[in-house]
C-alpha positions in Angstrom: 0.0 0.0 0.1 1.5 3.3 -1.1 1.9 6.1 1.6 2.1 9.7 0.4 3.7 12.0 2.9 3.0 15.8 2.8 4.9 18.3 4.8 3.4 21.7 5.6 6.1 24.4 5.9 5.9 27.5 8.2 5.7 30.9 6.6 5.4 34.4 8.1 1.8 35.6 8.8 0.9 39.1 10.0 -2.1 38.4 12.4 -1.1 38.8 16.0 2.6 38.2 15.1 2.0 34.5 14.6 3.4 32.2 11.9 0.8 30.6 9.6 1.3 27.3 8.0 -1.2 26.2 5.3 -1.5 23.5 2.6 -3.9 22.1 0.2 -2.0 18.8 -0.1 -3.3 15.3 0.6 -1.0 14.3 3.5 0.0 10.8 3.9 -3.2 8.7 3.4 -3.7 5.1 4.3 -6.9 3.5 3.0 -9.0 0.5 3.7 -9.9 -1.5 0.5 -13.0 0.6 -0.2 -12.5 4.1 1.1 -9.8 6.8 1.2 -9.7 9.8 3.5 -7.3 12.5 2.6 -6.2 15.9 4.0 -7.3 18.7 1.6 -6.2 21.6 3.6 -4.0 22.0 6.8 -2.6 24.9 8.9 -0.7 25.4 12.1 -0.5 28.7 14.1 2.4 28.6 16.6 2.0 30.8 19.7 4.3 33.9 19.6 5.7 33.0 23.0 6.9 29.8 24.7 5.0 28.2 27.6 6.3 27.7 31.0 9.0 30.4 31.0 10.3 29.1 27.7 10.4 25.5 28.6 7.7 24.3 26.2 6.6 25.3 22.7 2.9 25.4 21.6 1.0 25.5 18.4 -2.6 25.1 17.3 -3.3 23.1 14.1 -6.3 22.5 11.9 -7.1 20.0 9.0 -9.8 19.7 6.4 -10.4 16.0 5.7 -12.3 14.4 2.9 -13.7 11.0 2.2 -13.1 10.5 -1.4 -15.5 7.4 -1.6 -18.9 8.3 -2.8 -20.4 5.0 -1.8 -18.8 4.1 1.6 -18.9 5.9 5.0 -15.5 5.9 6.8 -15.6 4.9 10.4 -13.0 5.0 13.1 -10.6 7.4 11.2 -7.3 8.0 13.1 -5.4 11.1 12.2 -1.7 11.6 13.3 -0.2 15.1 13.2 3.6 15.2 13.6 5.5 18.5 14.2 8.9 18.6 12.6 11.9 20.9 13.0 13.9 22.5 10.2 15.8 19.3 9.7 12.8 17.2 9.3 13.1 15.6 12.8 10.0 15.0 14.8 9.6 17.1 17.9 6.1 16.1 19.0 2.9 14.5 17.7 -0.8 14.4 18.2 -3.5 11.8 17.5 -7.2 12.3 17.0 -9.9 9.7 16.3 -12.9 10.7 14.2 -16.0 8.6 14.6 -17.5 9.1 11.2 -16.9 10.8 7.8 -19.7 10.2 5.6 -19.2 9.2 1.9 -18.1 12.2 -0.2 -18.1 14.5 2.8 -15.5 16.9 4.4 -14.8 16.9 8.2 -12.6 19.5 10.0 -10.5 18.7 13.1 -8.3 20.9 15.2 -5.9 20.4 18.1 -2.8 21.3 19.9 0.9 20.5 19.7 3.1 20.9 22.7 6.8 20.1 22.8 9.6 20.5 25.4 12.8 22.5 24.7 14.0 25.0 22.1 13.4 23.3 18.8 11.6 25.6 16.3 8.6 24.4 14.6 9.2 24.2 10.7 6.1 22.4 9.7 3.7 19.4 10.2 3.2 16.1 8.6 0.0 14.1 8.6 -1.1 10.5 8.3 -4.7 9.3 8.1 -5.9 5.7 8.6 -9.5 4.4 8.0 -10.3 1.8 10.6 -13.4 0.5 8.8 -16.1 1.4 6.2 -19.7 0.7 5.7 -22.3 1.3 2.8 -23.3 4.9 2.6 -26.2 5.9 4.9 -24.8 7.6 8.0 -24.9 11.3 8.7 -23.2 13.8 11.1 -25.1 16.3 13.2 -26.1 19.2 10.9 -24.6 22.6 11.8 -26.5 25.8 11.1 -26.2 29.6 11.5 -22.4 29.5 11.9 -20.8 32.9 12.2 -17.7 34.7 13.5 -18.5 37.4 16.2 -16.8 40.7 16.7 -15.0 39.3 19.7 -13.6 36.5 17.7 -15.8 33.6 18.7 -17.3 31.0 16.4 -21.0 30.5 17.2 -23.8 28.5 15.7 -26.1 25.5 16.4 -26.3 21.8 15.8 -29.1 19.2 15.9 -29.0 15.6 17.0 -30.2 13.6 13.9 -30.1 10.2 15.7 -32.6 8.0 17.5 -30.2 7.9 20.6 -29.0 10.9 22.7 -25.9 12.6 21.6 -23.4 12.1 24.5 -21.7 14.9 26.3 -18.4 13.7 24.8 -19.5 14.8 21.3 -16.8 17.2 20.0 -17.2 20.4 18.0 -14.3 21.4 15.8 -13.9 24.6 14.0 -11.4 26.3 11.6 -11.2 29.9 10.2 -9.9 30.3 6.6 -8.8 33.6 5.0 -9.7 34.7 1.5 -7.0 32.4 0.1 -8.3 29.4 1.7 -5.6 29.2 4.3 -6.4 28.0 7.8 -5.6 31.0 10.2 -7.3 30.0 13.4 -8.7 26.8 15.0 -10.6 25.7 18.0 -12.5 22.8 19.5 -14.7 22.0 22.5 -16.9 19.2 24.0 -20.7 19.9 23.9 -20.7 19.1 27.6 -24.3 18.1 27.8 -26.4 15.2 26.5 -28.6 16.3 23.7 -31.8 14.3 23.1 -32.9 13.0 19.7 -34.2 15.8 17.5 -33.0 18.6 19.9 -31.0 21.6 18.8 -28.2 23.2 20.9 -26.0 26.1 20.4 -22.1 26.3 20.6 -19.6 29.0 21.2 -15.9 28.1 20.4 -12.7 29.5 19.0 -11.3 32.8 20.3 -9.2 34.5 17.6 -8.1 37.8 16.2 -10.9 40.3 15.6 -9.1 41.2 12.4 -10.5 38.1 10.9 -14.1 39.4 11.4 -13.4 42.5 9.4 -12.4 40.4 6.3 -15.6 39.9 4.5 -14.1 36.9 2.5 -13.1 34.9 5.6 -15.0 31.6 5.9 -15.6 29.3 8.9 -15.9 25.5 8.8 -17.5 23.5 11.6 -17.9 19.7 12.1 -19.4 17.8 15.0 -18.0 14.4 16.0 -21.1 12.7 17.4 -19.2 10.4 19.9 -15.8 12.0 20.7 -13.8 9.9 23.1 -16.8 7.6 23.6 -16.6 6.1 20.1 -17.2 2.4 20.1 -19.0 2.4 23.4 -22.8 1.7 23.8 -23.6 5.4 24.1 -22.3 6.2 20.6 -25.4 6.9 18.5 -23.7 6.2 15.1 -24.7 2.8 13.6 -21.7 0.6 13.4 -19.7 2.6 15.8 -20.6 0.8 19.0 -18.7 -1.8 20.8 
């Protein structure tokens, strides 16, 4: 099975004196025999200062994933993000499991990278693995009324489309893109409350620069993982994603 590795290199970015990394590449994609999930956009925004009096480095990252199969849903999708220095050496990594990416759909994730010492972040590399697939019929919680507030928050609402309650572990991911399609800010949060079938709830995530609000061409993408860390437990409402 061929593995394609994509490195995202850091470049200067003016917002809040941060560096922006962005790419439309595919990342390194691993497939099951009937589905492929690839990275179609990625970005990392390092913090301007080190954490803990300079002992730790920190950066936020965001990815846009796409299930290229039009006939198969991807379940148990594992995403590895590896931070590398200028010499291509790994300085830290992060793993995220996504419950479901429906056939032909995009899904955004975001997270944090923390490393010890002085290595300077030069970029990130990604690897995606699809745990299993199933015939197309599953859906994610629909998201509506998404907007970026003047204070730099992403707000909106989601609805539980399942016959079972949406657990409090369900995770909301968001990314902000500039007019060139580059990811310039990220955020995520748990819904923190059980949502009954058919109910709608609001969310409020992602503090970022207010400069983004003033850019009329800036867009926001939000996805809801319906199970979060409780994927493959009995409380997960997605068919085929229970233990």
